C-alpha positions as CSV (number, residue, x, y, z in Angstrom):
1,M,72.1,-47.0,96.6
2,S,70.6,-49.1,93.9
3,K,71.3,-48.8,90.1
4,P,69.6,-45.7,88.9
5,K,66.4,-46.0,86.8
6,F,67.3,-43.2,84.4
7,T,69.8,-43.3,81.3
8,P,73.2,-42.4,82.5
9,G,74.8,-39.5,81.1
10,P,76.4,-37.8,79.4
11,W,73.5,-35.9,78.1
12,R,73.9,-32.9,75.8
13,V,71.9,-30.0,74.6
14,F,71.6,-29.6,70.9
15,N,69.5,-28.2,68.0
16,E,68.3,-25.0,69.6
17,T,66.9,-23.6,66.4
18,S,63.2,-23.1,67.0
19,V,61.9,-20.8,69.7
20,G,60.0,-22.5,72.6
21,T,62.1,-25.9,72.2
22,G,65.2,-27.0,73.5
23,K,66.4,-30.7,73.0
24,V,68.6,-32.9,75.0
25,R,70.5,-35.9,73.5
26,V,70.5,-38.7,76.0
27,A,73.2,-41.3,75.4
28,D,72.1,-43.6,72.7
29,C,68.5,-43.1,73.3
30,E,66.1,-40.9,71.4
31,D,66.2,-37.1,71.9
32,I,64.1,-35.4,74.6
33,E,62.4,-32.2,73.5
34,V,62.0,-29.7,76.2
35,G,59.4,-27.0,75.9
36,F,58.0,-24.7,78.4
37,G,57.8,-21.4,76.5
38,R,58.5,-18.0,77.8
39,G,62.2,-18.3,76.4
40,A,63.4,-20.6,79.2
41,D,63.7,-23.8,77.0
42,K,67.4,-23.4,76.3
43,Y,68.0,-23.0,80.0
44,N,65.8,-25.8,81.1
45,A,67.4,-28.2,78.4
46,T,70.8,-27.0,79.7
47,L,69.7,-27.8,83.2
48,I,68.3,-31.3,82.3
49,A,71.4,-32.1,80.4
50,A,73.6,-31.4,83.5
51,A,71.5,-33.5,85.8
52,P,73.4,-36.8,85.6
53,E,76.6,-35.0,86.4
54,M,75.2,-32.9,89.2
55,L,73.7,-36.1,90.8
56,N,77.2,-37.7,90.6
57,E,78.7,-34.7,92.3
58,L,76.2,-34.7,95.0
59,E,76.9,-38.2,95.9
60,V,80.7,-37.2,96.1
61,V,79.7,-34.3,98.3
62,Q,77.7,-36.6,100.5
63,K,80.5,-39.0,101.0
64,A,82.7,-36.0,102.0
65,M,80.1,-34.9,104.5
66,L,80.0,-38.3,106.1
67,A,83.7,-38.2,106.4
68,I,83.7,-34.9,108.0
69,A,81.0,-36.0,110.4
70,E,83.2,-39.0,111.4
71,Y,86.5,-37.4,111.7
72,S,86.0,-33.8,112.8
73,A,86.9,-32.8,116.3
74,D,84.3,-30.2,116.5
75,E,80.9,-31.3,117.4
76,E,79.0,-28.6,115.8
77,I,80.6,-29.2,112.6
78,K,80.1,-32.9,113.0
79,E,76.3,-32.3,113.4
80,S,76.0,-30.0,110.4
81,A,77.9,-32.4,108.2
82,R,75.4,-35.2,109.4
83,Q,72.5,-33.0,108.6
84,H,73.8,-32.1,105.2
85,A,74.5,-35.7,104.3
86,A,71.1,-36.7,105.3
87,H,69.5,-34.1,103.2
88,I,71.5,-34.9,100.2
89,N,70.6,-38.5,100.7
90,I,66.9,-37.4,100.3
91,V,67.6,-35.4,97.3
92,V,69.7,-38.2,95.6
93,K,67.1,-40.9,96.3
94,K,64.4,-38.4,94.9
95,A,66.5,-37.8,91.8
96,S,67.0,-41.5,91.4
97,G,63.3,-42.4,91.6
98,E,63.8,-44.2,95.0
99,K,61.5,-43.6,98.0
């Protein structure tokens, strides 16, 4: 996988003082305001802040799925692991801005 086009984490949620706004602090960059209304902003900001860590964990799980696909004695488990690894690859590429 090529180098990501996004700012690497950690990202943190902060300053949730106003209703309708959540903020995410991204490394040494400017803050990102997240506002979608309907009281979901804090949760949207929390999800966005966790994105780099979740992406990293997906990559770890993908490697585990590939290892299972290679070393499992059970053909059904191998095929399932291959399918999961392929789907994770699509999601990781999408999250990383790759096509």
